N, C-alpha and C positions, 0 to 999 in steps of 0.2 A: 284705520277705518276696518268694517266688521268686509270682506270678502266672499261670502258671500251673498252680500249685501247688494244689485243692482238700482244706478241712479241711471234716470232715461230721462235723456234735456231733449228737447220740439225745439227743434231751431226758427226762432223768428214764429212761438210761441210764446204764452202769456202763460204762467200755471195758474190757477185754478185761487181766487182767493185773496190772489198782488195785488195791495191796493200802489202800485205805480201803472200794475195793468193796466188797475183799472182807470187809472186815472190818464190816461197816458189815450183807451181808450174813447172818452167822457170828452178827450178833446180835439182826435178825432174828430170824434163828431158833429164838433159843436165848430171843426174848419172844413170839412164840408153844408152843416146848415146855413156858414156865415158864406160859400160860395155857390149856394142854388142857391141862396137867398137874393144876389145881387149878379143873380142873369139875368141876363134881358130876357122882353118874353116880348111878342110879340108873332106877326104871320112873318116866318121863312123859311124862305126855298131855294134850289141849288143858285140862282141868279146872283144869291145874294152870299147865300154860304160858300159858294165854290174860292172867287178872287178872296175872302176873308183866308180860304183853310191853304192860297196859293202866299199869301202875305203873309201867315204863319210860320209855313214853312222858311219863307224864304229870311225870316227876321231869325226860330226860334238860334242855328249855330251864330250868333254873336252871342246867344247866353249860354252860348258850352253844349243845347240839344242836340239832335241829330232835327234831320228835316221827315220828320214823319209819317205825320201831323195827320192821321184819319179821312177821309174823303166824311163830309156831315149830311145827313139828311133830312127832311122840307121839316120841321118840326117850332113849334113852339113855342119854344125855354128850350134858349145854349148848354149843347153838356154844361154839367161840374169842371170835369178836368179841363172844361177848351177854357171856359171861366178862368180857369187858374190862371195857363198860360194866358190871356187875354189879359187880369191884371199885373200880372208879373209884368209886359209892358209898360201897363197904364202908366203901373210906380215909375220905373226906371226913365220910362220918357216925362215922368214931372217933375225928375231931381233932376235930366240935363235939360229943364225947362229949365229952371231952381237957380242949377249952372250957366247956366247965359250960352247950355254947351247945341241949340237948335229951338226954329223960335216957338212963339203960343201957337200960334194954326198948326201945330206937329200933336197937340194932343187929342186926347188916346180922352170918351170921353161918354164908358159905357152904361150909367142910368135917361140917354135917352137914347138907347138903342129900343127901335120895334118897332123895324121892315129890312130891307135888303138896300133900297137906298141907302139907311145907314151905317146894316154892315162895305156894301163897296168906298162906303167913306172910309169911315176902320183902313176898309184891309188896301185901298190905295197908300192913304199916311205911312200902312207895314212896308208898305212895299219900296216908299218913299227913304222910310230909316232904314231897310237894309243895305241903300245903296248912298246910306247918307255919312260922308267920314267923316264930319265932329260928333257926329251920332258914336258912329264905331270908334272914334280916338276915346269918348265919355267913356262907352263903356269897359274897355281895356284897361282906364289910365284908373279905371273902378274894382278891378278886378287886378288889378299890380300895386293894389294902393291894398287892399284884403288878405296878396298875400305878405305884398313885407314888414303890416303888421302882427298879424302868424308868425316869420321870421324871427320879428325884435322883440318877441317876441321868447323866457329863456328857457329850455322845459325843468317845472320842477321838478325835482329829484327827493319823496316822500321814501323814508327804509322803516324795513318792515322786521319789527323781530322774525323769524321763521316762524313762531307761535300762532302770532298778530296772521299769516299772512297764511295759519287751515286754516284760521278760525272766519277768516273773508272765503276765503274758499268753499267750505263746506255749509257759510249763510249762502252762495250763488246754491246753491245743487237744491 
């Protein structure tokens, strides 16, 4: 390698023209578009948003996240990042119902959310789920099962020649 040659690597940046970077960016945009499309629309005020944020913050620790989602201002469309969290809850609840860990009445349906009353209904469910021992047990079993699955797999060791290692490192620069 030439000693005078300077190589700059940007952390968190993607090189221009990198096909993987472009594909990743397109996937991120599609993901954001999907959550924006599923965002409930209606007349939402602090009367419904406040309890929903509190319910969300009560449930976030069960998912290994800090309970610090900020208050949401009056809006006609829920923020995409908030919808992403609610969709995570919705999926976990569906799986828990499928495993008979919780009752069907705890189902979270974002499709019918149009007003503060619907937000408060979901908020109440989130509060109850945050205290539900069976739901907590279900989530813990899911986490433990994932960890066991990872532990059962033995790491595959690939051996490379020094020339192959150098070529790989140079291709990444």
